[in-house]
N, C-alpha and C positions, 0 to 999 in steps of 0.2 A: 296569439295562437303559436305562430312559427318558432316562437324563442323557446318552445317547449320541446319541439322536435329537432332543433338544430344540432345541438349536441350528438346526438343518436346519428343524424344524418352526415355530419363531419366528421365523425371518428369511423363510420361505416366506408364513407368515401375514401377516406384515407387508408384504411385496411384493403379496400378493393384496390385501389391504385397501387399499393406496395407490391400487394400478390400479383397483379397483372404484370408490374415492371419486372418482378422477380422471376416470373415464368417465362416472359419474353427474353429476358437476359440469358438464363439457363438453356431455354429450348432454343436458341439462336433464332428467334422470331422478332426482327427490328420493327415491325408494324406493332404488335403487342406490347414491346417495350416501351415505344413512344406513346401509345395510348395509356399506359401506367403513368409514365412521367407526366401527362398532361393532367390525370387524375389528381396524383398528388400534389402538383402545383395548383389545382384548382380547390383542393381541400385544405391546404396551409393556411389561407386568409380565414377561411370559416372556423378553423380550429383556435387562430389568435383572436379572432372577436370572441370565441365562447370563452377562452380562457380570460380575456380582459372583462368581459361580463361577469364571469364567476369571480373574479379577484374584488370587483368594486361593490359587490353584493355583501352589504353590512345588516348583521342581524339585530334584532333589539337589546339582545344581550351585551353583544360588543358595544352598541351605543350607549348604554347604560354604565359599561365598565369604564367607557372613555369620559364620560361624563362625571363619573365618579372620582376618577385619578385626575382630572382637571380641577376639581373642586378642593381635592386634598393638596395640590400644587400651589395653588392660590392661597390655601391657608399657610401653607410651609414658607411660601414666599411672605406674607403680610408678617409672619412670627419672626423671621429674620431681618425684616425692616428692608427688603429689597424693592417695596413698592413706595417708599418714602421719597420725596424730592431730594436730588443730590444737592449737596452744598456748593456753594460758589466758589470757583477755584480763587486761591489766593494769589494777589499780583506778584509778579516777579521782580526782580532786581536788574535795572538796565545799567549797562556799564557807561558811565559818563565820560566824555571825550574832553580833552584839555583845549581843543579847538573846536568850538560849537559849529556845527552846520547851520547855513542860513534858514531861518524860518523853523518849521517844523519837519524837515525832510530828513528822513531815515534812510542812510546808504546802506542798500543790502550787500554790495561788493566794495567797500571803501578803495578808493583810488590812492595809493601811497605815494606814487609819483605825480605831484602837482605839475599841471604845464602853467605857463603864465596865463595870468587870467586877462580875458579880452574885456577892453571897457569900449563903449559906445562912443564914437566921434561926433 
């Protein structure tokens, strides 16, 4: 039941705070200005909650329209062949070396300057 009255309460609280702050500022009344600022600071989160609730509320027409658009998008994807299984990639061609490396090792950064090979003693 409170969600029905919250938009009116939040907007009224914001208007009262703004008018109290402006009257306090123009009338050189520091206390009234501070009260107005406090009321505005209190009303801002309520207005944010109200705007968030209003933006997330979807009507039946909006839901039906979204469902209809999704159905036609799916049909379009089927017609274009976008839902088919992709083909396997073709294998590339590896450059063969004149000097094969031992075993199945693939050097990521080949060392062009070869040091003397060590042998176990």
